[in-house]
N, C-alpha and C positions, 0 to 999 in steps of 0.2 A: 230737380232746382226747384227752389220754393220761390214764387215770384211776392214782389214787394205789395201788390194790393190785390183787392178783389174784382176790379174790373178787367177782366181777363179777355183778351180778343185772340182768335186762331187764325191764323193766314194758311190756308192750306196750300201748299205750292209756294217753291222757294227759288225760281227761276228770275229772270231778269226782271220780270215785273213784280212778283210776289217778296221779293227780298225786301228792294227798297220801300216799298207799302209797307211792310212789317217795320222798317226803321222808321219811317215817318210816324206811323201810328203811335211807335213807343216813344218816340220824342214829343207828341203833342201835349200841350199842357193847358191848364184852365187859367182864370184870370189872376189868380192868385201865386200861380208860377208852381203849380202841385200837376205832375204827370198824370194825366187821364188815364191811361193805361198800361197793362203790360202784357206782352204780346208772347204766344208760343207760335212758332213757325213750323208747318208739318212738312216732312218730304217723305217718299218712299222708304221702306225697310229694304234698302239695296244698297248696291255697293257705291252708288253715286250718292245716295242720301246720307249713308253713314259718313263718306268722305265731306262731305257738306256740312253736317253737324259737328265734324271734328274740327273743322275752320273756324268755324263761328266759334265753339267753345275753346280755341285758342285764341280767339280775340283777331283773327285774320278775315277780312271782308272775301268773301268766295268769288264775287265779279271782279272782271278787269273794266275802268272806267278812268277817265281823265277828270271827273267831278271831283272836287277837292271836297266839297261843302257834303256828299254822303260817306266819305271818308270820316270826316269830322262827328258827322252824325250816328254812324257806328260806333264809334268810341263811345259816345255819349251812352248811349244804350248800354254798351258794354258796363261802363263805370255805373250807371243805374240800376244795373242787375234787375232789367225788367225787359230781357227779352233772349229768349234761347229756341235752340232746334231740337226737335222731337220726332222721331220714326214711328211714334206710336198712335193709330188713330183715334185712341181711348182717352188722350189728351182733351179732346173737345168737351169731355166731361166737365172741365173746370171753366169753360167758355160761356158766355152770355151774346157775344158776337163771332160769327164765322163768315170770313172772306174767303172766297173759291178764286184762286188765281192759276187754275190747270188746265191744261189743252185736254179736249175731249176729241178723239179722232172717232169721226163719224161716217163710215163706209157704206155709202148710198149701193154700191154693189152686193151687199147683202142683203138678206131677207129682214132682218134686224138692225137697221145701223144705228141706234141710240142703243145697243145693249149694255156697251160699256158705262155709259153715262148713267143709265138707270141702277145698272149695279153699284157704281159708285154711291149715289144718292140712297140705295137702301141700306148699304154698310155705315153711312153717316147716321142714318136714321137710329141705329141701333145704342147710339152712344149720345145724340143730341138733346139738352136740357128742354123743359117746357119754356115757352116765351123766349126763346133764342130768337135772334135775327140773324138769316142768312143771306149775305149780298154774293152775286155771282158778277164776277168782272170778265168771263172768259167770252169769246168770241162763239155765239150759238146761232144757229138758224133761227129767225124772228118766229116766234109762238113757241120754243123751248122751253122755258122757264114754266110758263104758266098752264101749258098743254101736256108737258111730258113730265117736269121735275115737279112741278107742285102735286099732281097727283100721286105720284111716288113717294113724296114726303108725307102726305096727310094719309095714304093708305099704310104706311108702315110706322108710324108715330100712333097711329088709333090704336094699333094690336100693343101699345104700350100705355093705352088709356088717354092719350092727348085729346082734346075736342080739336074742332078746326080752326078756331083761331088762338089758339096754342103753339104755332111755328108760324114765323114770319118770314116772306121771301122777297127779298129785292134784287134789282140789275142796276149796277150802274159802273159802266167801264171808264179804266184809266186811260188816260193819253199821255203814256210814259214817255219820253223823247233820249232815247241814250244820249249821251255826248257830255259837253261842259253844263250842262244845267240837269242833267240826269235828275237829281233829288227836287229841284222845283218845280219841273215838270209834273210833279205831285201834289205838291203843296199848292203850289201858284198857278194855276190853272183852273179853267172853267170845267165843270162837271156837271152831267144829267144823271138822273135817277128815279126810281119808281119803283112801285110794289105791287102785290097781289092784291092787298087793301090799303085802307087807309092807316089802320095800324102799322103795316109795314112800312108804308112812305113815310111816316111821321118817324118812326124808329131809325130809318136809313139817312133820314135828313138829320136829325139828333147827332147821331154818329159822323157823319161825312162833317159837319160843322165844327167838330172837334179837330178835323185832320186840315180841311181846306182852309187858305187864306180866304175867308167870305167877305171880309171887308173890300176887298179889290177883285175877287173871281166869284162871280154869283153862281149857288147852284140853280139848276134846270129842274122844275120837276115834270116828266111827263107822264100821259095820260095812263101807259101801261108799261110792263115790262117787255112787250111786244114793240113797243115803239123804240125802246130803248135799244133791244138788240138788234133792230134795224137801223138806228144812227149809227152803231157801232159797226155795222157793215158798211153802210156809207163811209165813216172815218176811217176804216181799213182801206177801202177803195181810191178813197182820195188820197192817201199816203202813196199808196201801189203806183198810182199815177205820176207823182211826182217823184218818186224814187225812180221809175222809167222814163 
């Protein structure tokens, strides 16, 4: 499928977090009412991923929700033809912004508990373009982005001739609340963010400002990705306590 504009965003993971995030990004507009982005939603090339791709291609929202707004915005994405699902990781070559919204199984019973995470980012590094912004939303142990993921990205992209400042890495988790305000919990909610350097922080801020209703809900810059990861752990703990 050919996208409508050149400002492409790839959202890796199309579950209950990644899919509504993709819909929100594909519906964001500038002051002139023009769409900001086109979105490629990436899913695994397996039975589940192919089924999800088939549903979205047929105009069917593949998640169950009572939120009428997310159904409405999904239909707009379909009408605007600026959002589709792919099962091919090479699609990230088309994008300048990559949002990571997948679960990483970190098994501390094993000698190398971060192997699957490292393997994923090594694979991603084969296709990522120079000066691409990578935003991680996934819950991770504090320090993972800067001490494990970033070194992998630098090492792998260096093999392709990248300089250290030609890959940007940020962390900014969602606060999605499935229910009647599913969609609004993305665009009408406070959000924290950070990055490995000033360039990453600025790029992440500019992107989020186009998605989040910042007139009412401020973005909060934290000192590091590690602080953001720790904040996510606290937020998860707070939710778990309330549910319990």
